[in-house]
N, C-alpha and C positions, 0 to 999 in steps of 0.2 A: 322743365316740368317733366316728371317721370311718366305720367299718364296723360297723353294728349286729349283724352276724352273724359277727364275728370268733370263731374257735374255736381250740382247742388252746393250746399254750404261748404263742402270739403275743399272745392277749388276756388271759392270766392276770395279768400285772403290773397292767394297767389295772383289771381286775375286782377284784383284791385291794386296790388303792388305794381304789377306790370303796367296797368292802365295809368296809374299816377306817374310812373316814371316816363312813359311816353308823352303824357301831357306836359310834363316839365321840359322834355326835350323839344317838343313842338313849339311850346311857348317861348323858350329861350331862343330858338332858331328864328322865330318871327321877330322877336325883339331885336336880336342882333342885326337882322336884315333891315329892319326899319331904322335902327340907329345908323347903319352904314349909309342908307339912302339919305338920311337927314344930314349927315356929314358931307355928302356929295352934293347937297343942295337940291335934292329931288323933292317933289310935292308929297308931303307926308300924308295928307288926306287921301291922296290917290293910293298910297301904300296901305293905309289903314283899311280903306274900302276894298282894295285888292286882296288883302289878307282875309277880310270877312267873306268875300266872294269865294276865295279858294277853300276856306274852311266849310262854307256851305256846300260846295261841290264835293268835298271830302266826306261830309256827313251824308249827303245823298248817295254817294258811292258805297259807304259803309252800310247804310240801310238797305240798299239794293242787294249787296252781298249777303246780308243776313236773311232777307226775304228769299233770295235764291236758294240758300242753304236750307232754310226751314221748310220751304215748300218743294224742295228738290225739283226745281223747274227745268234744270238741264238746259238753260238758255244758251244760244249761240253768243259769241262775243258781240256780234252786231246787235242782237236783241238786248243784251245786257247794257250796252252803251245807250241804246234808245230808251230803255227803261230808266237808267240812271239819269238821263237828261230830263225825262218826265218827272222823276222824283225831285230833281233840282228845281224844275219850273214850279213845282208845288211848294217847295220849301222857301225859295227865295222871297216871294212876296210876304210870307209870314215873318221872315227874318228882317226884311226891310221895314215892315210895319212896326215891329217891336223896336227897331233902331229909331225910327221916326218918333214913336211914342216916348221913348226915353230922352231923345234930343229935345222934344217939345216940353217934357216934364222939367228939364233943367233950364229951359228958356233959351236953348241954343238956336241960332238963326242960320244953321247950316243945312243946305239941301243935299239929299242923297244924290251922288253924282250920276246916276243912271236910273231910268225908269225900270221897274221890274220886268216889263215885257220885252225890253231890248235884248237882242241876241248878241252874245259874245262868244268868242272862240274858246277852245280848250276843253279838255275833259280830264282835269287833274284828279 
């Protein structure tokens, strides 16, 4: 990108192209890792929910970064991590509720492997 600060409709096709490419890369990497785990006899449901949790954390981090940039909060790294964790805590129940609704809609008898309030490590 020649101008890092391109805004409006002028930069949108370039941004969309980059976004689409990154989504393909992330999706393919997740599929590759899940296929490897399946070949190794690992629990695929755990991998699927782990991928969902990691993506939820990634989304909360991205939202936090955007809020930080937009509001020019100048947060310390520690404050940023705390804020990201709070955003994740807000997003996770909604993601799990949507997942449960979709599972119920198709008649699946699978329980989400963790309650939304359970603490887990990592800040990917």
